[in-house]
Phi, psi and omega in degrees: 000137181236164176223166179245132175240149179262125174224158180288161177299324179297314179296320178301317179295318179298315179298320183295339179289347179271000184235178174245180182301328183282341184282139171271167176297326177299316177302313184294314181296321177296320179296316178297319179300313180300318177296320179295320178297316178299317180297317178298316180297317178299314179298319179296312183292328183269000183277352181295141177294341183271000178283140175227156178299151183303317181297325176292320178297318179296316179300315179295319181296318179297319180294315182292318185274352180281350182284000000 
């Protein structure tokens, strides 16, 4: 089952830049959606005040475990 959505020609052109000749607009929109979900999850997980950069975590771990 399909539906029709209205978008501007400019938006259609922008969306088409994410695909190749073989891709349908459905393929492209799904790919963009998956990327957006990953980005949202990353932002959610990294928004905690208790997060520190990996290099800092390694530095702290080496200091703690060297005792």
